[in-house]
C-alpha positions, 0 to 999 in steps of 0.5 A: 930284592925279595923276601923268603921266609924260612923257619930255622931251628936250634938245639939246646946249645943254640946251634943250628940243627940244619943249615938251609940251602941258599942261593950261590954267589949272593949277599944275604941280609938276615933278620932273626925273629924268635918264635915265642912258643914251640911244640916241644917242651922247653928246658931252659935254665937261667943263670946269673951273669958270670961277671957277677960270680962271687960278688953278690951276697944274699943277706936276708930272706929273699922268698918273702920279698915278693908276695906269693901271688906274683911268683906265678907258681902252679896251684 
């Protein structure tokens, strides 16, 4: 068994941009380590879980629930 390092990129949907060439007739174990920073400007959008859709009601002012210095907003 030997290790080979490959850096594989995904598109905005999480699909592989290109499939790497692998050795024929072999079993391959993969471990994916997500690289924290990329050269490109990331445009990720967070969404709530779809199972919670329609189950949550906001009652009150959620903006004042955390102090402004914890929002990590640009100055």
